[in-house]
Every structure is written in structure tokens, then in C-alpha cells.
C-alpha positions as CSV (number, residue, x, y, z in Angstrom):
1,M,0.0,-0.2,0.1
2,S,1.7,3.5,-1.2
3,A,1.0,6.3,1.0
4,A,0.1,8.2,-2.0
5,G,-3.2,6.4,-1.3
6,C,-4.5,8.0,1.3
7,N,-4.8,12.3,1.0
8,C,-6.6,12.2,3.9
9,R,-7.5,16.1,2.9
10,C,-10.8,15.4,5.6
11,V,-11.5,14.2,9.1
12,H,-13.4,11.4,7.8
13,E,-12.2,10.6,4.0
14,D,-11.0,7.2,3.8
15,F,-11.3,6.4,7.4
16,D,-10.3,2.5,6.9
17,R,-7.2,2.8,5.1
18,C,-5.8,5.6,7.5
19,Y,-6.8,3.3,10.5
20,R,-5.5,0.3,8.9
21,A,-1.8,2.5,8.6
22,V,-2.4,3.1,12.3
23,Q,-2.5,-0.6,13.1
24,S,0.3,-1.7,11.3
25,K,2.1,1.6,12.4
26,D,3.3,2.0,9.0
27,A,6.0,5.1,9.0
28,R,5.2,5.5,5.0
29,F,1.9,8.0,6.6
30,D,3.8,9.9,8.7
31,G,3.6,13.2,7.7
32,W,0.5,12.6,5.1
33,F,-2.0,12.6,8.6
34,V,-1.6,12.8,12.1
35,T,-4.3,10.9,14.5
36,A,-5.8,12.3,17.2
37,V,-7.2,10.4,20.2
38,S,-10.4,12.2,21.5
39,T,-10.1,10.2,25.1
40,T,-6.8,11.4,25.6
41,G,-6.6,14.8,23.9
42,I,-3.6,13.5,22.0
43,Y,-2.5,13.5,18.1
44,C,0.5,11.2,17.2
45,R,1.9,10.2,13.9
46,P,0.4,7.3,12.3
47,S,3.6,5.2,13.0
48,C,4.0,5.8,16.9
49,P,5.1,3.2,19.0
50,V,2.1,3.1,21.4
51,R,-0.6,0.6,21.6
52,P,-3.2,1.5,18.4
53,P,-6.3,2.8,20.1
54,F,-10.0,2.1,19.6
55,A,-11.2,3.4,15.8
56,R,-14.3,4.9,17.6
57,N,-12.2,7.3,19.7
58,V,-9.2,7.8,16.8
59,R,-10.1,11.4,14.5
60,F,-7.5,12.1,11.5
61,Y,-6.5,15.2,10.2
62,P,-4.3,16.4,7.4
63,T,-1.8,18.4,9.2
64,S,-0.4,18.9,12.5
65,A,-1.8,22.8,12.1
66,A,-5.7,21.3,12.4
67,A,-5.3,18.6,15.3
68,Q,-3.9,22.0,17.1
69,R,-6.8,23.5,16.2
70,A,-9.5,20.8,17.3
71,G,-7.7,21.1,20.9
72,F,-5.5,17.9,20.6
73,R,-1.9,18.4,21.7
74,A,1.2,16.5,20.5
75,C,2.7,13.3,21.7
76,K,5.6,13.6,23.9
77,R,7.2,10.1,22.6
78,C,6.6,9.8,18.9
79,R,6.9,13.9,17.9
80,P,4.2,14.0,14.6
81,D,5.7,17.5,14.2
82,A,8.8,16.2,13.8
83,S,7.8,14.0,10.9
84,P,9.0,14.2,6.8
85,G,6.5,17.0,5.5
86,S,3.4,16.1,3.2
87,P,4.5,14.9,-0.5
88,D,1.2,16.2,-1.3
89,W,2.4,19.8,-1.4
90,N,5.5,19.0,-3.2
91,I,3.6,16.8,-6.0
92,R,0.8,19.7,-6.9
93,G,1.3,22.4,-8.5
94,D,-2.2,24.3,-8.0
95,F,-2.7,27.0,-5.2
96,V,-2.8,25.2,-1.9
97,A,0.1,23.6,-2.7
98,R,2.2,26.6,-4.0
99,A,0.6,28.4,-0.6
100,M,1.8,25.6,1.7
101,R,5.5,26.0,0.0
102,L,5.7,29.3,0.7
103,I,4.4,29.4,4.0
104,G,6.9,26.3,4.8
105,D,9.4,29.0,3.7
106,G,8.5,31.4,6.6
107,T,6.1,33.6,4.8
108,V,3.6,34.5,7.4
109,D,5.9,35.5,9.4
110,R,7.8,37.6,7.0
111,E,5.0,39.3,5.6
112,G,1.7,38.1,7.2
113,V,-1.3,36.1,5.5
114,A,-1.7,39.9,3.3
115,G,1.5,39.1,1.9
116,L,1.0,35.3,1.2
117,A,-2.1,36.2,-0.6
118,S,-0.1,38.7,-2.4
119,R,2.1,36.2,-3.9
120,L,-0.3,34.2,-5.0
121,G,-2.6,36.4,-6.6
122,Y,-5.8,35.9,-4.4
123,T,-7.9,37.9,-1.6
124,T,-7.1,37.2,2.1
125,R,-10.8,35.5,2.4
126,Q,-9.8,33.2,-0.6
127,L,-6.6,31.8,1.1
128,E,-8.5,31.2,3.7
129,R,-11.5,29.7,2.4
130,V,-9.6,27.2,0.1
131,L,-6.5,26.4,2.8
132,Q,-9.2,25.5,5.6
133,A,-10.9,23.5,3.6
134,E,-8.0,21.4,1.9
135,T,-5.7,21.7,5.1
136,G,-8.1,21.8,8.3
137,A,-6.7,25.1,8.9
138,G,-6.0,28.6,7.8
139,P,-2.6,30.2,7.0
140,L,-1.9,31.6,10.8
141,A,-2.5,28.2,12.7
142,L,-0.5,26.7,10.1
143,A,2.4,29.1,10.7
144,R,1.6,28.2,14.2
145,A,2.1,25.2,14.2
146,Q,5.7,25.6,12.3
147,R,6.6,28.3,15.1
148,T,6.0,26.1,17.8
149,Q,8.0,23.0,16.0
150,T,10.8,25.8,14.9
151,A,10.9,26.9,19.1
152,R,11.2,23.8,20.5
153,L,14.1,23.0,17.9
154,L,16.1,26.0,19.6
155,I,15.1,25.1,22.8
156,E,16.6,21.5,22.8
157,T,19.3,22.4,20.8
158,T,20.7,25.3,21.9
159,D,21.4,27.3,24.8
160,L,19.4,30.4,23.9
161,P,17.4,32.5,26.8
162,F,13.8,31.5,26.0
163,S,13.3,35.5,25.7
164,E,15.2,35.2,22.4
165,I,14.0,31.7,21.5
166,A,10.1,33.2,21.1
167,F,11.4,35.9,19.4
168,A,13.6,33.9,16.6
169,A,10.6,31.2,16.6
170,G,8.7,34.1,15.2
171,F,6.1,35.0,19.0
172,S,5.1,38.3,19.0
173,S,5.2,38.1,23.2
174,I,7.0,35.4,25.3
175,R,3.4,35.5,27.1
176,Q,2.3,33.9,23.6
177,F,5.2,31.8,23.3
178,N,4.5,30.0,26.9
179,D,0.9,29.2,25.8
180,T,1.5,27.9,23.0
181,L,3.9,25.5,23.8
182,R,1.9,24.7,26.8
183,T,-0.9,24.1,24.8
184,V,0.9,22.3,22.2
185,C,3.2,20.4,23.8
186,D,1.6,20.1,27.5
187,S,5.0,21.1,28.6
188,T,6.7,24.5,30.0
189,P,9.9,25.4,27.5
190,T,12.0,24.6,30.8
191,E,10.5,21.3,30.6
192,V,11.3,20.9,27.2
193,R,14.7,21.7,27.8
194,R,14.9,19.6,30.9
195,R,13.3,16.6,29.0
196,A,16.3,17.4,25.9
197,A,19.1,17.5,28.5
198,A,18.4,14.0,30.0
199,R,18.9,12.3,27.0
200,P,22.8,11.4,25.3
201,P,24.2,14.4,23.5
202,S,24.3,13.1,19.8
203,D,27.8,15.5,18.9
204,V,29.0,18.0,20.8
205,R,27.6,21.8,19.4
206,P,30.0,24.4,18.9
207,P,27.7,28.3,20.0
208,G,25.9,29.7,17.9
209,T,24.8,26.4,15.9
210,V,22.0,24.2,15.6
211,S,22.1,20.7,14.8
212,L,19.1,18.7,13.7
213,R,18.3,14.8,12.5
214,L,16.3,15.7,9.1
215,P,13.2,13.4,8.8
216,L,12.6,11.3,5.5
217,R,10.7,8.2,3.8
218,P,13.0,5.3,2.9
219,P,14.6,4.3,0.6
220,F,16.9,7.0,0.2
221,A,19.6,6.7,-2.3
222,Y,21.5,9.5,-1.5
223,H,24.5,8.8,-3.5
224,G,23.0,9.8,-6.6
225,L,21.6,13.2,-5.0
226,F,24.8,13.9,-2.4
227,G,27.3,13.4,-5.7
228,H,25.3,15.2,-8.0
229,L,25.5,18.4,-5.2
230,A,29.4,17.4,-5.4
231,A,30.1,17.3,-8.6
232,S,29.0,20.8,-9.3
233,V,30.2,22.5,-6.2
234,V,30.5,26.3,-6.7
235,P,33.9,27.2,-5.4
236,G,33.9,30.1,-2.6
237,C,29.8,29.3,-1.5
238,E,29.8,25.3,-1.8
239,E,32.3,22.5,-0.6
240,V,32.3,18.8,0.3
241,R,34.2,18.6,3.4
242,D,34.9,15.5,6.0
243,G,32.2,13.7,4.2
244,A,29.4,16.7,4.2
245,Y,28.0,18.9,1.5
246,R,28.0,21.8,3.1
247,R,27.1,25.5,1.4
248,T,26.4,29.0,2.2
249,L,22.6,30.6,2.6
250,R,21.6,33.9,1.9
251,L,18.4,34.3,4.4
252,P,15.2,37.0,4.8
253,F,17.0,38.3,8.0
254,G,21.0,37.1,7.3
255,N,23.7,34.6,6.2
256,G,24.3,31.4,7.0
257,V,26.0,27.7,6.7
258,A,24.8,24.5,6.1
259,S,26.1,21.6,6.8
260,L,24.5,18.4,5.1
261,T,25.7,14.2,5.7
262,P,23.4,11.6,4.2
263,A,22.4,8.6,6.4
264,P,20.2,5.6,5.0
265,D,17.2,7.3,7.3
266,H,18.0,11.1,7.4
267,V,20.2,13.9,7.3
268,R,22.3,14.8,9.9
269,C,22.4,19.2,9.1
270,L,24.2,21.6,10.8
271,L,23.2,24.9,10.7
272,I,25.6,28.1,12.1
273,L,23.2,31.4,11.3
274,D,23.8,35.0,11.9
275,D,20.2,35.5,13.5
276,F,17.9,32.5,14.3
277,R,15.0,34.2,13.3
278,D,16.0,32.1,10.2
279,L,15.6,28.8,11.4
280,T,12.4,27.7,9.8
281,T,13.2,29.0,6.4
282,A,17.0,27.7,6.9
283,I,15.4,24.3,7.6
284,S,12.5,24.6,4.8
285,R,15.5,25.3,2.2
286,C,17.7,22.3,3.0
287,R,14.7,20.0,3.0
288,R,13.9,21.5,-0.4
289,L,17.6,21.3,-1.6
290,L,17.3,17.3,-0.7
291,D,13.9,16.9,-1.9
292,L,13.3,15.5,1.4
293,D,9.5,15.2,1.3
294,A,9.6,13.0,-0.9
295,D,7.1,10.0,-1.3
296,P,9.5,7.2,-3.0
297,D,6.8,4.1,-2.6
298,A,4.7,6.0,-5.2
299,V,7.9,6.8,-7.8
300,I,9.1,3.4,-7.1
301,D,5.5,1.8,-8.1
302,A,5.3,3.7,-11.2
303,L,8.4,3.8,-12.3
304,G,9.1,0.1,-11.5
305,S,6.2,-1.2,-13.9
306,D,7.9,-0.2,-16.5
307,P,9.8,-2.8,-17.9
308,A,13.1,-0.2,-19.2
309,L,13.5,1.6,-16.1
310,A,12.8,-1.5,-13.6
311,P,15.9,-2.7,-13.3
312,V,17.8,1.1,-12.9
313,V,14.6,1.4,-10.5
314,A,15.6,-1.5,-8.0
315,R,19.3,-1.3,-8.1
316,A,18.9,2.6,-6.3
317,P,15.6,3.1,-5.0
318,G,14.4,5.8,-3.3
319,Q,16.1,8.5,-5.9
320,R,16.2,12.7,-4.9
321,I,16.3,15.4,-7.4
322,P,18.9,17.1,-6.4
323,G,17.4,21.1,-5.6
324,T,18.0,24.6,-4.7
325,V,17.9,26.8,-1.9
326,D,17.4,29.6,-4.0
327,E,15.5,29.5,-7.0
328,A,17.1,32.5,-8.7
329,E,20.4,31.5,-8.1
330,L,19.7,27.9,-9.7
331,A,18.4,29.8,-12.6
332,V,21.6,31.6,-13.4
333,R,23.7,28.4,-13.0
334,A,21.5,26.8,-15.5
335,V,21.9,29.3,-17.6
336,L,25.9,29.5,-17.4
337,G,25.8,25.8,-17.6
338,Q,24.4,26.2,-21.2
339,Q,26.1,23.9,-23.8
340,V,29.3,23.8,-21.4
341,S,31.0,21.8,-19.4
342,M,30.1,21.0,-15.6
343,K,33.9,22.4,-14.7
344,A,33.3,25.5,-16.5
345,A,29.7,26.3,-15.3
346,R,31.5,25.8,-11.9
347,T,34.5,28.4,-12.9
348,H,31.4,30.8,-14.3
349,A,29.2,30.6,-11.5
350,G,32.6,30.9,-9.0
351,R,33.9,34.6,-10.7
352,L,30.4,35.9,-10.1
353,V,30.6,34.6,-5.7
354,T,34.0,36.3,-5.6
355,A,33.0,39.5,-7.6
356,Y,29.5,39.9,-6.3
357,G,28.8,37.4,-3.5
358,E,28.4,38.8,0.1
359,A,31.5,37.2,2.2
360,V,31.2,35.2,4.9
361,H,33.4,33.6,7.9
362,D,33.6,30.0,7.7
363,T,35.5,29.0,11.0
364,N,35.0,25.2,9.9
365,G,35.7,25.3,6.1
366,G,36.6,27.0,2.9
367,L,33.5,29.3,2.9
368,T,34.1,32.5,1.5
369,H,30.7,34.0,0.1
370,T,27.3,33.7,-0.4
371,F,25.8,33.1,-4.2
372,P,25.1,37.0,-5.1
373,S,21.2,38.0,-4.2
374,V,19.4,39.5,-7.9
375,E,20.1,43.0,-7.2
376,Q,24.0,41.9,-6.8
377,L,24.0,40.8,-9.9
378,A,22.4,43.8,-11.5
379,E,25.1,45.4,-12.9
380,I,27.4,42.2,-13.8
381,S,30.7,43.7,-15.9
382,P,31.3,42.0,-18.7
383,V,35.0,41.1,-17.3
384,H,33.4,38.4,-14.8
385,L,31.3,36.6,-17.4
386,A,33.8,35.0,-19.8
387,V,31.1,33.3,-21.8
388,P,29.9,34.1,-25.5
389,K,27.6,37.3,-26.1
390,T,24.7,35.7,-27.1
391,R,24.6,34.1,-23.3
392,R,25.3,37.1,-21.7
393,R,22.6,38.4,-23.3
394,S,20.3,35.5,-22.2
395,L,21.9,36.0,-18.5
396,S,21.0,39.4,-18.0
397,A,17.8,39.6,-19.8
398,L,16.9,36.5,-16.5
399,I,18.2,38.6,-14.4
400,A,16.2,42.0,-15.3
401,G,13.1,39.7,-15.5
402,L,13.6,38.3,-12.0
403,A,14.8,41.7,-10.7
404,D,11.3,43.6,-12.4
405,G,8.8,40.7,-11.2
406,S,8.6,39.4,-15.0
407,V,10.1,36.5,-14.0
408,V,9.0,34.9,-10.8
409,L,10.8,31.8,-9.5
410,N,10.1,30.8,-6.1
411,A,8.8,28.1,-3.9
412,G,5.2,29.0,-4.2
413,C,5.3,30.1,-8.0
414,D,3.3,28.7,-10.7
415,W,5.6,26.2,-12.6
416,Q,3.8,26.3,-16.2
417,A,3.7,30.2,-16.5
418,A,7.7,30.0,-15.1
419,R,8.3,28.0,-17.7
420,S,6.4,30.2,-20.5
421,Q,8.0,33.4,-18.3
422,L,12.2,31.6,-19.3
423,L,11.0,30.7,-22.8
424,A,10.2,34.0,-23.4
425,I,13.9,35.1,-22.4
426,P,15.9,34.9,-26.0
427,G,18.5,32.3,-25.5
428,I,16.8,29.5,-23.3
429,G,15.1,26.9,-24.7
430,P,13.2,23.7,-23.3
431,W,16.2,22.2,-22.0
432,T,17.2,25.4,-19.9
433,A,13.7,25.7,-18.4
434,E,13.0,22.2,-18.1
435,V,15.9,22.3,-15.5
436,I,15.4,24.5,-13.7
437,A,11.5,23.7,-13.4
438,M,12.6,20.6,-12.0
439,R,15.7,21.3,-9.8
440,G,15.0,24.8,-9.2
441,L,10.8,24.4,-8.9
442,G,10.6,21.3,-8.2
443,D,8.1,20.0,-10.1
444,P,8.8,16.3,-10.1
445,D,7.0,16.2,-14.0
446,A,9.7,18.0,-15.5
447,F,12.0,16.1,-18.4
448,P,14.7,17.8,-20.1
449,A,14.6,15.7,-23.1
450,A,17.1,17.0,-24.8
451,D,19.8,16.3,-22.2
452,L,22.7,14.8,-23.9
453,G,23.7,12.4,-20.3
454,L,19.3,11.4,-20.8
455,R,19.7,10.8,-23.8
456,L,23.3,8.7,-23.3
457,A,20.9,6.7,-20.5
458,A,18.2,6.3,-23.1
459,A,20.6,4.7,-25.4
460,Q,22.4,2.3,-22.8
461,L,18.5,1.3,-21.8
462,S,17.2,0.9,-25.7
463,L,14.7,3.5,-25.2
464,P,14.3,5.9,-27.9
465,T,17.1,8.9,-28.3
466,D,15.5,11.3,-30.8
467,Q,14.1,13.8,-28.8
468,Q,10.6,13.8,-29.9
469,A,10.4,9.9,-29.2
470,L,11.4,10.3,-26.2
471,S,9.7,13.3,-24.8
472,A,6.3,10.5,-26.1
473,R,8.3,7.7,-24.6
474,S,8.1,9.8,-21.4
475,R,4.4,10.1,-21.0
476,N,4.2,6.4,-19.5
477,W,6.4,8.0,-16.4
478,R,4.1,10.6,-15.7
479,P,3.3,12.5,-13.2
480,W,7.3,11.3,-12.2
481,R,9.5,11.6,-15.5
482,S,11.9,14.2,-12.6
483,Y,12.7,10.6,-11.2
484,A,13.1,9.2,-14.3
485,T,15.8,11.6,-14.8
486,Q,17.1,11.2,-11.7
487,H,17.5,7.1,-12.4
488,L,18.5,7.5,-16.1
489,W,21.5,9.9,-15.2
490,T,22.6,7.2,-12.1
491,T,23.8,5.1,-15.1
492,L,26.2,7.2,-16.6
493,E,30.1,6.7,-15.3
494,H,30.2,10.4,-14.4
495,P,31.3,12.3,-11.4
496,V,27.2,12.7,-10.6
497,N,27.0,9.4,-9.4
498,H,30.1,9.2,-7.1
499,W,29.7,9.5,-3.1
500,P,31.6,10.1,-1.0
501,S,33.9,12.2,-3.4
502,E,37.0,14.0,-3.0
503,E,36.9,17.6,-1.6
504,I,36.2,19.4,-4.9
505,A,38.8,22.8,-5.0
């Protein structure tokens, strides 16, 4: 049974299927919905190790925020708010999914509900109504649940005073922070910290850092994902060191450094942030970078049914799409990478980082700058762009479009509209637009049919190599063509498939 078979978009939909998942403690459903028990007032993950409740006492909610809104508090044992996010919001390109991705990026905390609605082109009333119908909670309740999780992470992993944690997590007052922790966690901040201190420490953390495990749904074939990130590191803002992929982050309130180390069932994440108000956004962007909310069982079921792909999928099930922490950055790098080697693309991007990025101090490695923002790239000097004039014009047009809003690339943008906007720029063709949609925007059905590596892999599997014929053949893989692309890439003898990698200077 695949978790994709149950969306649980309302409390009573498909009750039997959800209850069977609870009885079997099926971890594949963690993040798809939560289980609330009326007799205890507690909500849990489907995989919670406690004895399953009687069916008559169970209520199912699509989000933790919906369960909290109904008066339930989080289980202290299974910690349902720390489970992987719902794959639904990454699979879908509709208004609700776009809203959920923006909320996850911290938009409500920074810009309020009105700002979120404006980004989506809806009124606040429409936004409230549709989110309530789909998720069981409005944008404020969803953001509140996220703030609570951020606060708990800071309480458990730092020595910050509670007053600083409250405002870093996005609460408007100490009283609101205390009341929310008591309501949602049935604990005071002091009790949460005391329980965390009683657990054996997993590592030694320097001051000013947050160390956490990023949960995911196994299987997790991380070699292709981390190998791709390692092979394309841009000097100055990315590196591979001591078995970890490390990179700088440009965040709303400051800069940061993320160190990501893969394991079969999680990713160890060490964050160093200038401002802890950026914690929620940093975690969200690291998860999107590594595609950690994916539903691998649904992908395996769909692609494994194709005779040509089945052996490839079986060899390394659980592929993830190498994403980005900044959609505009990925777009700039994709244009720089047109018709050149990966090494040359790294060199071109590295020049921009050194010339226009903001300097950072990295005591744990060799990172020196953030990748420059659109504003910082607005006046690129030709001396920093040793590329053909046509590509230089394309890059300048892309940056201008991002700056004036005629090209919108962010966590909540419309995938098809973004493709149209990109294709309207001279010099940006279908390959570039599809790579940006796949790796930058997270569209699970992007398919860069013109990619040389993709066509070489197709030839090895006796698939069509003609672009048009391969595109037609790929329709059988929808809506998972991005994952089919990643599986095909893994068949090549290429640095993107090598992890752990040698440190790339």
C-alpha cells in the first residue's frame, strides 16, 4: 500500500485505510496525516509505537495545525510535528500546494497573511477559505504550528534564553510563546529543555549552531543526490568536506552555513546562522534542496512498472532530485551551464560569487561568500562573464526579469507560468526551462528531453534517443518524469554518481 493512496484531506475521508496504517504502524504515512485520540486529547504520527487506539476514539487530520486547532496536543513520544512533510505539497502545482510551500519558507511570519495572499494573487478571504477546506487550518494556524516546532528545536539544541527563542521562532510576545508551548506540547519551555538535557548528546556543538536530524521516507538513495551536488559545487559558496556537503545560505535576516551529511534514514544538518529568526526558512530550504519530503514508494511503484526502467529503479530505489536553496541562483547557474562542461559552469559561477557575493566567515571550512542576489547581479561587468555574447545577453535578460517581476521564480510560483516566462527570454530554450523547473522549482514531472546525458542513458536502456520520440515515451512515466530523469542519470559513469566525493577545490 503506497502512502499516495490516502490524501486524508478531511477528517473522515478513507477512514479504514488510515486506521489500517495506524494499526500496522506504517511509517510511510508519517507526514501525510496525524491521528488524534479523543479520550487522551493527544495526536500522533501513524507510526507511533504506543498501542493503537480503538477506532471509535480516533480522528484523522491532514496537518498538525488542524489537530491543534481542534484542541489536541502533540504526543511527546513520537513527536508528530517532527515527521517528514506531506509529499502532497511538492507533487501538486495548484494554489494550495503553492501556499503551503510559501508558508514552509516562512512567508507568513515575514509578510503576514496579506503578503502570502498577494504573492499568490488571491484575496486573504479566498486564501483562508481554500486552506481551511484542504488542510483543516488557516494560514495563521499553519504558521503557528511551524513556529512551535522551530521553538522546540531551539530549546532542545541551543542554550539561548527563552526570551530570545520566542522572538527568533516568530512569536510576538513571551506570553504567546509560553502559552503555545503549554497548549501544543503540554509542557513549559523549561520542561522541554530539561527532557532534552536528559537525553545522551549526539554530538558536540559549537556555540551559535543548531544540530538536527532531517527526517525522510526511506528508501533513500542519497549517492546520486549528494554526488550531483558535489560534482557541481561552486567555489566559495559550496564545498565537500569530511563527508558532508556544505554551502552558504542567503536568508531573510542574515547569512548562514549549512553542513549536510547523509545517512540511510535521515540527513544530519548542522546550521550556523547569523540570526535564529532564519531557522525555519533554513530548514525548509535544506529540505527542498535534498527533496526530503518525497514519497519514494509512489515513484517506485510508477516507474518500476516500466520494463525498461524497472532494473534501474530496483538497483537504487529512493532517488531524490538535487534541488536548490534559491530558485534564482539555480536559474542563473543553469544559463551559465548551457553548452559547457560542468567544470566550466562551476568556474563561471565562481567568478560571480567572488565578485558579487557577500563575504562570510566560515571557521569550520573554506566557504567565503554567499551566492549573489538578483540585486547584486544587476550590474554585471563583462569582465566577470567569459561566455559568448548571446549567453551574456540571456543572463542579463534573466536577471532583469527577476528584478522587475516579469519572471517569478520562488517556492510558491506557478510552474507552467514560470516555464512560459523563461522561454520568452531570448537564448533560453526548453532544456534550460525544464532543468530550472526540475531542480529549481521542484516540479516532479519536468523532463529535459534534449539533455545529452539523458539521451546517452536512454540509448543504454534501448529507449528512444530522438528528442521527440523520447518525450513521447516519457508520457508513461508521468507525473514522475523528473525522477525518471534522475534514475537515468545514475546509469552514467559520471562524477555526479560518485559519493563520497573527493574534496573539490
